[in-house]
Structure formats: C-alpha cells, structure tokens
C-alpha positions in Angstrom: 46.7 104.8 58.4 49.7 107.0 57.5 53.0 105.4 57.3 55.6 107.0 54.8 56.5 104.8 52.0 57.3 104.5 48.3 60.2 106.1 46.5 63.5 105.9 44.7 66.9 107.3 45.2 66.3 111.0 44.5 69.2 113.4 43.5 68.7 117.0 44.5 68.2 119.4 41.7 70.3 122.5 42.0 68.5 125.7 41.1 70.4 128.8 39.9 68.0 131.7 40.7 68.0 134.3 38.1 69.1 137.7 39.2 65.4 139.0 39.3 64.1 136.0 41.4 66.3 136.2 44.6 63.3 137.5 46.5 62.5 137.0 50.2 58.8 136.0 50.9 56.7 138.5 52.9 55.8 137.8 56.5 55.3 139.4 60.0 58.1 141.7 61.1 60.9 140.4 63.1 59.5 141.9 66.4 56.5 139.6 66.1 58.7 136.7 67.0 57.4 136.2 70.6 53.8 136.2 69.4 54.7 133.6 66.7 56.6 131.5 69.3 53.4 131.5 71.4 51.4 130.3 68.4 53.9 127.6 67.9 53.4 126.4 71.4 49.7 126.8 71.7 48.1 127.4 68.3 49.9 125.8 65.5 47.0 125.7 63.1 46.5 129.5 63.8 50.2 130.0 62.8 49.5 128.2 59.6 46.5 130.3 58.9 48.3 133.5 59.8 51.1 132.6 57.3 48.4 132.0 54.6 47.1 135.5 55.0 50.5 136.8 53.5 49.8 134.9 50.2 51.1 131.6 48.7 54.5 132.2 50.4 55.4 133.6 53.8 58.6 133.9 56.0 58.1 133.5 59.7 61.1 134.4 62.0 60.9 132.7 65.5 63.9 133.3 67.5 66.9 131.5 65.9 64.5 129.7 63.5 63.2 131.1 60.1 60.4 129.0 58.6 59.5 129.4 54.9 55.8 128.6 54.4 54.6 127.7 50.8 50.9 127.2 50.1 50.4 126.6 46.4 49.9 123.2 44.6 53.0 123.9 42.4 55.0 124.6 45.5 54.0 121.4 47.2 54.8 119.4 44.0 58.3 121.0 43.9 59.2 120.3 47.4 57.5 116.9 47.9 58.1 115.4 44.4 60.1 117.2 41.7 63.0 118.1 43.9 62.3 115.9 46.9 65.9 114.8 47.0 66.8 118.3 48.2 64.4 118.1 51.2 64.8 115.9 54.2 62.3 115.7 57.1 62.2 119.1 58.8 61.3 121.0 62.0 59.0 118.9 64.2 59.8 115.6 62.8 63.5 116.1 63.4 62.8 116.9 67.0 60.3 114.0 67.2 63.1 111.6 66.5 64.2 111.9 70.1 60.7 110.8 71.1 60.0 108.0 68.6 63.4 107.0 67.3 64.5 106.3 63.8 61.4 104.7 62.3 60.1 105.1 58.9 58.4 108.4 59.8 61.6 110.2 60.8 64.5 108.2 59.1 66.4 109.4 56.1 68.6 108.2 53.3 69.8 104.6 53.1 68.1 103.7 56.3 64.8 104.9 55.2 65.2 103.2 51.8 65.9 99.9 53.5 62.9 100.3 55.9 60.7 101.2 53.0 61.8 98.0 51.0 61.1 95.9 54.0 57.6 97.1 54.7 56.3 97.7 51.2 55.2 94.1 50.4 52.9 94.2 53.4 50.8 96.9 51.7 50.5 95.4 48.3 46.9 95.5 47.0 46.5 91.7 46.9 47.4 91.4 50.6 45.4 94.3 51.6 42.2 92.9 49.8 42.7 89.8 51.9 42.3 91.8 55.0 38.8 93.0 54.2 37.1 90.3 56.3 39.3 91.2 59.3 38.4 94.9 59.0 34.7 94.1 58.6 34.7 91.9 61.7 36.4 94.6 63.8 33.9 97.2 62.5 31.1 94.8 63.5 32.5 94.5 67.0 32.6 98.3 67.2 29.0 98.6 66.2 28.1 96.1 69.0 30.0 98.0 71.5 28.4 101.3 70.5 25.0 99.7 70.4 25.3 98.6 74.0 25.4 102.3 75.0 22.2 103.2 73.0 19.9 105.4 75.2 22.6 105.5 77.9 25.5 107.8 78.8 27.6 109.2 75.9 30.7 107.4 74.8 34.0 108.9 73.8 34.1 108.4 70.0 37.8 109.2 70.0 38.5 106.4 72.4 36.4 104.0 70.6 38.0 104.8 67.2 41.3 104.4 68.7 40.5 101.0 70.1 39.2 99.9 66.7 42.1 101.1 64.7 44.5 99.4 67.2 42.6 96.3 66.8 42.6 96.6 63.1 46.4 97.3 63.0 47.2 94.4 65.3 45.2 91.9 63.2 46.1 93.1 59.6 49.8 94.0 60.0 51.2 92.5 63.1 49.3 89.3 63.6 48.8 90.2 67.2 46.0 91.2 69.7 46.9 94.7 70.8 43.8 94.8 73.0 45.9 92.9 75.5 48.0 96.1 76.1 45.6 98.6 77.8 48.4 101.1 78.4 49.2 101.6 74.8 46.9 104.6 74.1 48.2 106.5 77.3 51.8 105.8 76.3 51.3 107.4 72.9 49.7 110.4 74.4 52.9 110.9 76.4 55.1 110.3 73.2 53.1 112.9 71.3 53.3 115.5 74.1 57.0 114.9 74.2 57.3 115.3 70.4 55.6 118.7 70.5 57.7 119.7 73.5 60.7 118.9 71.4 59.3 121.0 68.6 58.7 124.1 70.7 62.0 123.9 72.5 63.9 122.9 69.4 65.3 119.9 71.5 67.4 122.2 73.6 66.2 120.7 76.9 68.3 117.5 77.8 66.1 114.4 78.1 67.5 113.8 81.7 66.0 117.0 83.0 63.3 115.7 85.5 60.4 117.7 84.2 56.9 116.0 84.8 56.4 115.9 81.0 59.7 114.2 80.3 59.4 111.8 83.3 56.0 110.7 81.8 57.5 110.3 78.5 60.4 108.2 79.7 57.9 105.8 81.5 55.8 105.7 78.3 58.7 105.0 76.1 59.8 102.2 78.4 56.2 100.8 78.3 56.2 100.8 74.5 59.5 99.1 74.3 58.1 96.4 76.7 55.1 96.0 74.4 57.2 95.7 71.1 59.6 93.3 72.9 56.6 91.1 73.8 55.3 91.2 70.3 58.7 90.1 69.0 59.1 87.3 71.7 55.6 86.0 71.0 56.3 85.8 67.3 59.5 83.9 67.8 57.7 81.5 70.2 54.8 80.9 67.8 56.4 80.9 64.3 60.0 81.9 64.2 60.7 84.5 61.5 59.0 82.8 58.5 55.7 84.9 58.5 54.6 87.7 56.2 53.5 90.2 58.8 55.6 93.3 59.8 56.9 91.7 63.0 58.3 88.6 61.1 59.8 90.8 58.4 61.5 93.1 61.0 62.9 90.0 62.7 64.4 88.8 59.6 65.6 92.3 58.5 67.3 93.2 61.7 69.2 89.9 62.1 71.3 91.2 59.2 72.7 94.0 61.4 76.4 93.5 62.4 75.7 94.8 65.9 72.7 92.9 67.5 72.1 96.0 69.8 71.6 98.2 66.8 69.3 95.7 65.2 67.1 95.4 68.4 66.9 99.2 68.7 65.9 99.6 65.0 63.3 97.0 65.4 61.9 98.8 68.5 61.9 102.2 66.7 60.2 100.8 63.6 57.5 99.0 65.6 56.8 102.0 67.8 56.5 104.2 64.7 54.1 101.8 63.0 52.0 101.4 66.2 51.7 105.2 66.3 51.2 106.0 62.7 49.2 103.0 62.0 46.5 103.9 64.3 46.5 107.5 65.1 45.6 109.0 61.7 42.8 106.6 60.9 41.3 107.1 64.4 41.5 110.9 64.0 39.8 110.7 60.5 37.0 108.6 61.9 36.4 110.8 64.8 36.2 113.9 62.6 33.9 112.1 60.3 31.2 111.3 63.0 31.6 114.8 64.3 30.9 116.3 60.8 28.1 114.0 59.8 26.2 114.7 63.0 26.3 118.3 62.1 25.1 117.6 58.5 21.9 115.4 58.8 21.5 115.3 55.0 24.9 113.7 54.7 24.2 111.1 57.5 20.9 110.2 55.7 22.7 109.6 52.3 25.4 107.5 54.0 22.6 105.4 55.7 20.7 104.9 52.5 23.9 103.8 50.5 25.0 101.4 53.3 21.5 99.7 53.4 21.4 99.5 49.6 24.9 98.1 49.2 25.3 95.9 52.2 21.9 94.9 53.3 22.4 93.0 56.6 25.8 91.5 55.7 29.4 92.5 56.4 31.2 94.4 53.8 33.6 92.8 51.4 36.6 94.2 49.4 34.3 94.2 46.2 32.0 96.8 48.0 34.6 99.5 48.0 33.7 100.8 44.6 30.1 100.5 45.5 30.3 102.6 48.6 30.9 105.6 46.5 29.3 108.4 48.6 30.9 106.9 51.7 34.4 107.3 50.1 33.4 110.8 49.1 32.6 111.7 52.7 36.0 110.3 53.8 37.8 112.4 51.3 36.0 115.7 52.2 36.7 115.0 56.0 40.4 114.6 55.2 40.3 117.9 53.2 39.0 119.8 56.1 40.9 117.9 58.8 43.8 116.3 57.1 45.3 113.7 59.5 48.8 115.0 58.6 48.3 118.7 58.9 51.8 119.8 58.3 54.7 118.4 56.0 57.9 120.0 57.4 61.1 119.7 55.3 64.6 121.0 55.6 66.5 122.3 52.3 69.8 120.5 51.9 70.9 122.9 49.3 69.9 126.4 47.9 66.7 126.3 45.9 64.1 128.5 44.5 60.3 128.1 45.1 57.8 130.2 43.4 60.3 132.8 42.6 61.6 133.0 46.1 65.1 132.1 47.2 65.3 129.3 49.9 68.9 129.0 51.4 70.4 125.7 52.3 69.4 124.7 55.8 66.1 126.5 55.7 63.0 124.9 57.3 60.3 124.7 54.8 56.6 124.1 55.7 53.9 122.7 53.3 50.6 122.6 55.2 47.8 120.3 53.8 45.4 122.1 56.3 45.8 125.5 54.6 46.3 124.0 51.1 43.0 122.2 51.3 41.3 125.4 52.1 42.9 127.5 49.5 40.1 129.8 48.0 41.7 129.6 44.5 41.1 125.9 44.3 38.1 125.2 46.6 34.7 126.9 46.4 33.4 127.8 49.8 36.5 126.1 51.3 35.3 126.1 54.9 32.0 124.3 53.9 31.6 120.6 54.4 30.5 119.3 50.9 31.3 115.6 50.0 29.9 116.2 46.5 33.1 118.0 45.5 34.7 114.6 45.4 32.2 113.0 43.0 34.4 111.2 40.6 31.8 111.9 37.8 32.3 115.7 38.3 35.3 117.3 36.5 37.0 119.8 38.7 40.1 121.0 36.8 41.8 121.2 40.2 45.6 120.7 40.4 46.7 117.3 41.6 48.7 118.8 44.5 45.8 120.9 45.7 44.7 117.8 47.7 47.5 115.8 49.6 45.9 114.1 52.6 48.5 111.3 52.3 51.4 113.4 51.4 53.0 113.2 48.0 56.1 112.2 46.2 58.5 109.4 47.3 57.2 109.6 50.9 53.6 109.3 50.0 51.7 107.2 52.7 52.2 103.6 52.0 49.2 102.6 54.1 46.6 104.8 52.2 44.6 101.9 50.7 44.4 100.0 53.9 43.3 103.2 55.8 40.7 104.1 53.2 39.2 100.7 53.3 39.1 100.7 57.1 37.5 104.2 57.2 35.0 103.3 54.4 33.9 100.1 56.1 33.6 101.5 59.5 31.6 104.6 58.5 29.2 102.5 56.3 28.6 99.9 59.1 27.9 102.6 61.8 25.9 104.8 59.5 23.7 101.8 58.5 22.9 100.8 62.1 23.4 103.8 64.3 23.3 107.4 64.8 25.9 109.3 66.9 24.8 112.6 68.3 27.0 115.4 69.9 26.6 116.3 73.4 25.0 119.8 73.6 27.4 122.4 74.7 30.6 120.4 74.2 33.1 122.5 72.3 35.1 120.4 69.7 38.6 121.7 69.1 41.3 120.4 66.7 44.6 119.6 68.3 47.6 119.5 65.9 50.0 117.0 67.3 51.8 114.4 65.1 48.3 114.1 63.6 45.3 116.4 63.6 43.2 115.0 66.3 40.2 116.1 68.4 41.4 117.6 71.6 40.1 116.1 74.9 37.9 113.4 73.2 34.5 113.5 71.5 31.5 112.5 73.7 28.5 111.4 71.6 25.3 109.6 72.5 24.3 106.5 70.7 20.9 106.0 69.0 19.4 103.6 66.4 19.7 104.8 62.9 16.1 104.1 62.1 14.4 104.0 65.4 14.3 100.2 65.5 17.1 97.8 66.4 19.1 96.7 63.4 20.4 93.0 63.7 24.0 92.3 63.8 25.3 91.6 60.4 25.7 87.8 59.6 29.3 86.9 59.5 28.4 83.8 57.3 26.2 85.7 54.8 27.2 86.1 51.2 29.9 88.9 50.8 30.4 91.0 47.7 28.9 90.8 44.3 25.7 92.1 42.7 
C-alpha cells in the first residue's frame, strides 16, 4: 500500500551555487526531443534507463519541458528529505490531479498537512497489528479461490491480487465490503489511462474534448464518485461519524469546511486517492513476486519451507512477521527490481544545486527508484533477483537512500507497514499451499502507470505446492508464539 504521509512544515533551503558549480547536466541533444517524447508516451522506463546512461545526472529536453534526472542516493536525499520544502509534486502527478483530484497523493501545503494529520492515526502500529487477523483471513480466501483452479485453466494473478488487496483495504481501513463494487477495477484502469494521457499532453487537451479515452474516464470518474458517496452514506446510516476508520474520520473532518460543497468534493478526492493508492501498489508487488519466484524455483522452495516451519497449518498472526524473515527479504528484493512507485517527480520552487548542477526554479526534477535500485555502484549484479542481499544479518554499507521503495522524507508512504504485512502474509500462505506457474510463451512486460504494474495481466496455472492437497488453515487454531 502506498499512501503518502508523515512530515512537518519544511522550509525551503536556498542554495547559493559557487561560481564553479553552475554546470548543466549532460543529456541527449535538443534535436532528440521527438524521440524522447515518443519514449515518454510509450516507453517511460526506457526513458529513465536512457537518462541513467549519462551518469548520475542528466538533462532531458522534450518540447517545452526540460526534465532534470538525478540518480544518486545523495541526490534523492537532498530532493526528498534535506530540502524537501523546495520541491512540490512534479510532472505526472501535477497532471494526474485533473484525473484523481486533490487527495493525499497530489495535494500540497496546508491541505496536504491537514489530510496527513487526519489519516495518520489509522496507520499507527497498534491499530495495524490488530488488522493481522483480517489480512490472514483474506489471504486464506485467496488461497481457496486459487486452489479451486488447480489443474484447470490459468488464472489472471493480477486480477486475483487486485481483488485481494481491495478486500483487505475495505476491511482494514474503510470498514466496508468493496467486493460489492465490481466496476471499481475497470474504473481505476480508466483513471490511470487518463493520468498518463495528462502527463503526455501536459494537460493541454481540455477535459470536454470527446476523445474515447476522455469519455471513458469521465464515466469512470462518475462511477468512482458514486461508490465513495455510497460508502459515506452507508457509514452515516450505520454509525454516524464516531468510528475510527478512514470514512468516519473524513466525515468528521470535512464537516469543518465552511462550504459544504468543498467538503464533499474533498472527501470524494481523498477516498478515490485512497482506493487507488491503497490497493494498486500492493497488488502490483504481489503480482511481480509470483512472477519472479516462478522463475527461481530455489526461492520458491525456501519460501515454502519457511512457511511450513513458521505457520504449520494455521493462519499467520502479527507475531509471525519477524519469523517470516526470508519472506520479507523476498518482498524487499521484488520491490527493488520492480518498485511500485517507479518515479518520484518534483518541481523546484526556488533555485537549487544538486550534485554540483544548477537547478533553476520551476524545473521538473525526477528521482527514479527503478534506476536507483539498479545503480551498479550500490548493487552487485543489479539485474539479478537475489533476496539474500536483504538478509538483515549481512552488512552492506549501502547508503540509506539507495533503496526507496516507499519514497523518502516527509512524504514517505504512510501505509508501508500495512502493505508489508499484507504482502508477507499472502506470499507465505500461497507458497505454503500452492505453486503458481507461468504460461509458456506469455511475455511479461512492465507497465509504468501511477504504479509499476504488469501489462495486460499475468496468467498462471495453479498446482499443489507438495503434490498433495494442503488443508485450509484452521481459523480457530492457535496464532502466534513459539
């Protein structure tokens, strides 16, 4: 789960570049603009990889836009943490605001701080630990659904992980059954398509232009607003605004708005953002995990052995998280290779200097976890899938900001603990009972949208992990402990 969160009021630090440091980063020549624009539209990961070939800093000129790409842990630390007050959300997310509104993902300043204060208590460790049973039950239901397909036709793992993550989101944060809204997945497809369209066109195409993509988005946006309005009405009918879930907190918060219409729209924007960010990133991480462990049988076997040893035939409990050590290492390595948030765009509010290069006010600055996590100076064999590199007992000497799957600084993902628990439990339970195998000949391609997902789904066949049927975990069996 990725929802931006914690932080204080940061004051921009003004840099005064020395006379010898007002350099411009290297990059493709200006006449390469059309090819860069094509990459922006069709191959965004390729554009990030191309930028990295110029070193730890690059300058990409695309029509009226100049993008400053920085790819060193020190650069990420400066932009995302040390001088975060000088950097607002940038290209892509600015344009996405037209698609998803002013939720926690795209808002700035006082509005963002107000939203963060409202949602932060929902993610406190004590409350998250109390959700372990809910997540374990949802994971057991997923295993049952998958087991029903054993020996039959392949299932779309992306679709299954999306359904799972929506179920977890609804029960843990919203106190709602999102399974009742079958259109929600398709609606978010249209929203993400529109957000990327806004990025490529720099929001120059009016929303009223009746392009098929925009018509589909407007229908999807209306459907999502209908869903969140239903969630709010249902909460008011059941319990008023005295609950501790996100919907109840939003109801109480937006009632403080002087203009009720502003309050209703803000509530809609925040719920749409939470629905999107709260399920998309976890579903993507889980999908990439099952793809990678199928390609590495030795990893799958270690996952299975650990799950059998730690869990036996029961559901996992919160206390099992520290015992599922290798499973957590696998999740971390998956997020290194396929970080759910593949790009962190920012816009410089004032002149700055990064790595000795001048960054003028108004510049678009890109930090890409996708390329940073593959930087050869900080990762041995960076393209190799190797969970052991995250063994907590193995010293690495690696800089803190060489690995930022949940972002960094004030806008560090507030839902990281919930997302890690969900991923760890799901992977352990599936690996214990089942083996998912890729369909021969199916090409798996990453698709960088608002998150880094698998393009077009991930068909996989379902088999027993051991060749014999594993019984469903007992919900009443002892949980946790030695």
